[in-house]
N, C-alpha and C positions, 0 to 999 in steps of 0.2 A: 611782639608778632610773629617772630620766625621761630621763636621756642612753642608758641602753639602751633604750627603748621608742621614742626618737628613732631611733636607729639602726635598729632593726627597721622601722620605716617608711620607712625611705629604701631598705632593701633590697627591700623590696616595691613599692614605689613604680619602683625600676628593674627588677625583674622583670616587673611588669605593662608598663612602657615596650618592653621587652626583646619580651614576646609579641605585644605589637601590631606592632611595625616587623615581625616575622617573618612575621604574618598579612596584612599589605599587599601588596597586587599593584602591584608596580612599573609604569609605563606601556609597553606592549608586552611584557610577559613573561606567558607562560601561568602559569594558576593552577597547574598540577600537570606534572610532565615526566613525559611517557608514557616507556614502553619502546621502546627504538629500533625504528624498522619493519623494519629490516633484519633483526631476529632474527625476525620473525613471516610476513617475506614467503617463500614456498615454491613451487618448480617441483613440480607432483606427476606427471603423465603427458604425453606427447607421442605422439600417434596419425594418421596412422601413422607408422613409421619408416622405412620405405621407399618410394619412387615417381620419377615424373622431373619435370622441370620444370613448374612450374604445377599441382602437386597440393596442393589444400587440406589445410592440416595442422592439428589442434585440440591447443592447449597449455591442459593445467587447472593451476590452482595457487592462491594466497592473494594477497589485497592486491597485485596487480599495478597496483590503481588502474584509473581510465577515462580518464586523461589519454592520449590516443594518442601526442602529441608527446613524452612524457618515455620511452616504450617503443621498446625497439629488438629485433628478432629476426634472429640470425645463424646461417645453414645453412653451417657449413665457413668461415666467416669472411665470406662473401657475404649481404649483407641482403635479407629478405624483406619482402614489400608486407605490410601489416597490413588486415586485411579487417573485422575487429570486435574489439572491446573490450570488458571487463567486467573487474570486480575479480577475477573466478575464472576468466576463460575468456579465451584469444586466438587467434583464427582469421586464420590466413598462409597467404600463396601462396609455394611454395619457387621461389627463383629460377633462371634460367637458368644453366648452368657452376657448380652450386654443387658438383657431385659430393660424394663421401662425406667425412663429418666431423663433428664436433661442433656439437650445436645448443646456441647462447646465447641467455638472454632477459635482456634491459638494461634496469633500472627506473632511471631517474635515475642514480645511482651504483652501484648494486646490480646484480652479474653473479650470475646463476642461470646453473650449466652444465648441461646435460641428456645424455643418451646421442647416441650417434652415428646419423645417418641416412646410409641407404645411398641414395643417389643412382643413378637408371636412366637410362642414356644412350639415345634414342630414334631422335635424328638422327646421322646421319654424312656429311658432304657433302665429297666429294672435288673439288677445283680444282687448276688449273696456278698456282702461284707465280711460277716465272721459267723461262726458256729456250723456244726455239721449234722448233729444228731442229740438228743437228750442227754444229757449225763452233767458231767462237770471235769471240765481241764482247762488250763491255763493254757497259752503259748502262743502260736501262730494261729491267723485268721480261719485257714482251712482248717485248724486241727481242733480248735478249741471249742468248748461245749459248755450249752446254757441249759438249763430246766424249767422251762413254762418262764420265760422273762415275761416283764412287764413295762415298766415305764423307763425313759431314756431321758441323759440330757446332755449338753455340750458345754465345755468351759471355753477360754477365749483362747486357747493355745490349739483347740480343735481335738481334744479329748473327747471322748464319749464315757457316758458312765451308764450303767445298766442295772436297774433292779431286778435280778435274779431271783425271781419270788420263791422257786421251790428249793432252789439250794441255799436260802436264806443268806445269801450274798448281795454285797456290792460289788460289781467288775468294772474296770476300767479298759478301755479300747483305746490305744493310740492312733494317730492320724494312717499310720503304716498297717494297722490290724494287729497288734499286738496287743493279747487278752492277761490281764491280770486281775487278782484280788485285791481291793483296796480296804474291805472290811467285812467282817462275819465270817461265821465258820460251820453252826451248827443251829439247828433249831433253838432259840433258848429267849431271853428277854435280861438281857447283860450289858451294861455299859462296859467300853476298855479300848483298847488301842488296837486298829487293825483287825487282825483274824483272830485277837481274843474275847471281841466284842461278839455278842449273839442276837440276833435279830429275830422276829417271827416271820411274816411272810411280805416283805417289803414290795409295796405296789408301783410307786412313783418317785420321781426325783427332779428337784430343780437347783441351780446352783444359781449364788447372786456374785455379783462383779468382784467379790474380794474371793471368789473360789471355795465360800462355804457352802456345803451339801446341805439339802434338809431332805429329809425321806419320809414317806407316809408309809407307816407299817399298820395293813389292815387288822392283820391278827392281832395284834398287841395293842390298838386303838390309841397309837400314839404318834408324832413326829420326833423322829431322831435329828439329832445335829451331826455333822460329820467335820472336821476342822482340816485346815492343810496338813496337821500332822497324823493325819486319819482316824483321831481320837472319836470315839463316839459316844454322846451323850443324849439324855432323854431333854428334848427342847419345850415339848406340851404333852399332856394326856396320860394315858397308861392304864386307866378306867374306863369300861363301859358306859355313856351315860350322854347327858344332852345338857352341856353347861360351857358358857364362856367362862374364862379364867386365864389365871397365869400360873405357865407351868404344871405342874402335876396336878392342880387345881381345876383345870381346864376337864373336861369330860367329853369324851368322841365316841361316835361307832362308827368304824371299818372307813377311815379315811384313805381316799384313792388318788385322783390326781392333785397335783401342785405345780404351780407356776410361781416366778417372780414378777411383779405387777410394775408398773411403772415408776412407781414411789420407793421400790425398794425392798418392800417387805413380801413375804409368802401368802399366795391364796390358796386353798385348798378345797375340795370337795369332801364333806362330810357326809359320805354317800348316805348308810342306813338310816341318817338325820334328815335328809335330804336339804342340805343347807351348804351353802357357799362361805365360808370363813376367811378370816384376815389371822395371821401371825407375823408376831414382830421377831426381830432378832433376840430379845429378851424373852419370848415365850408367851406375850400376851395375847391370847383367842377371843376373837370377837368375831358376832354374825354378821354378815354384808348381807346378805339374802337368803330367802327360805325358811319355811318353819313347817313343813307336812308335804306329805307325800299328793302330785297332782300337777297340773301342768297350765296353771293359770301364771300370765303375765303379771306385772305389777311392780310396785315399789317396796324393797327390802323383806320385811317378816310376811308381806301379803303376797307375795310372788310363791310359786310350787314349783319343784323340781319332781322327779321321778327316779332314784338312784343315779344320780348325777356321777361323772367320772371325770375324764380331761377336763383340764384348764390349760388355756392359753391368754397371753395378754397382749395388747398393743401399744404402741408409743403416747395414744391418747389416754391411756390409763382405763381403755375397756379391757373388760375379761370376756372370756368365751368359755363355754361349757357344753361340752358333748353330754346329753340331757340321755342317758342310755334307754332307758325302760320307756319314756316317752319317746324316742326315734326323733328327737328332735335336737337342732344347733341353737344354743342360748346365747344372749350379749347383757352384760352386764353394765352399765355405766357407772363411772366414778362415786357417782350419789346412790347407787343401789337399784336403779330402774332396769328390770328383768325384760325382756323383750324376746321374741322369738324370730330368728334370721331363717331358719329353713327348717323343714320337714314337718310333719302333720300325722302320717299313720306309717307301718311299717312297709317299707317296700324297695325298689332300687331304680326307681324313676329319675332320669336327668331332665332337665331344663329349669324354667322360672321357678325361684324358690316358694313360689306359693301353690305349685304342684309337684315339688321334687320329693323324693322320700327317701329315708335311711333304714337301717335294720342293726340295732344295736350299736349304734357310734360308741368307740370307746375313748378315744383322744382326737388332738386337732393341735394345730400349729398357724402362726397367723405370718404373711412376707410382707416385706416393706410397702409393697403396692396396695394390700390390704387383701390379697386373698387368702381364703382359710382353706385348707387342707384337712383331711378328717379322715381318719382311720376308720372303715364302715365295717364293723368285726364281722357282722351277720351275713352281709354283703361279698367279704373276702375282697375287698376294692379299697382303693384310697380315691378319694372323691376329691372335688374342686369347686370352691363356690368363690364367684369372682365379684369384685367391689360393686358391679352393676346387677348382682343378683341371678345371674345364672349359675346352676349345679351342672357339674359334667364327671365324668370317670375318666380320672389321669391313669390309675393303671389297675389291672386286676381283672378276674373275671369269675369263674368258677373256681372251688376248692382245689389246691393243689400245692405243688412246689418248683414252681418253673421261674427261671429269668427269663427275659425278654423284652421284647417294645410293648408299651400299653397294654392291650388287653390280652395279649398271649401271655404275659406274665400270670404266675398266679401265688397265691397266699394262702396260708391257712390261720385263720382268726388273728388278722393285723391288729394290734390292742395297744401301740406308744407311736408316736410319732414328732419328728422335729426337723425343721428346716434353718440350712446354714446360710451363711451372707451369699454364698455361691449358687443359691436357691438348690442345693441339692438335698435330697428328703433322704432320712434315715427313718426305719421303720422296724417296729419290733413284731416280728413275726411269731407269735407265742407257741403254737401248736408244730410249728417248724422249728421252734428252737433255733431260731436263726434272727440276725440282723440284718435287714435287705436295705440298699442303697436303689435310689431314683435319682439318676440324673437327667437335667432336663435341658434343652439348648433350644 
């Protein structure tokens, strides 16, 4: 009996000791474990959701804290400046060149994702990036010379490549504006490395993710390939005609615009055959759409073009074509369905796509938001088609050679265009023998 009582006392003492140890607070350890703050932190509203740079935006939520050093707000991954901070409200200023995209609030390691902000561009500035007068000269941007340049492309390092048509060369411009010759020297039709190669009249350039260049040569009815060592070879074509095929067995007739599609292949306008064609890295040419001169929408060979020129692509695999002599902007789906985006008759009317008009559009480019920018050559303007179907004039007015803001700027036959990640546009100003730069904010 005594043994049993003794055992019970031991158990009681052990229990009491365990209880005391559990309730004891270890040095530096909180008395109670709170629910994770990330579960309570919340983004409730953002207003306004549209506006230009320097717009004051109010963000409401819960448990932001009051330490501004732990809080970041991003508009399309560009950081905004914090004006005021409280646990439930943030006031921020929209940064310049944020452009449209998602708003994110980052508190410590917590990322709160909000809705998209629609950025409004209020400033459009045109400057001369490179070129001076017609001729041939390498060197600094202001001293370099081009002669009726046409196509343009950009690599992943920000270098520009220009199809310098009447100099029969491919030129390179570094981001700082230094101009050099990549390939070509005199009129001819000869493979070779760098200036040992001879080109006809290069019209346009596309560059793939590996840095390989594809050049359309309307004079030689072929597509040239230029690799990283500046070796120029014939990829396809070389004899005027109209037939699909591989390499020199393909027959082309004045190929003009070219772009790399979402699938990695190149797509080009076979202008005098009124077709859009696909060409692979091994030179296999096939017709995507078009068959004869006309303006009919439709599928593959049932569609019609009239002297198609510039080609651009989007990330969904759609192609866009500057259908020059139809004064229209056309769209080709990945399956080859051709439709008209904008334009009907020759003119310079802005407004809804159903009533807008163009005059010999030569080239086009697409930004990540789906805006289409058109080098409207006959109107000496750069036009913009928004995703909601409105055409506006971004820059240019009358014929001339003037830098400036918006309509104050003047071009003389803008013929090539591209847009970079910063939404900066580069325009080949053909009759001014210059490369122009359009900055948007």
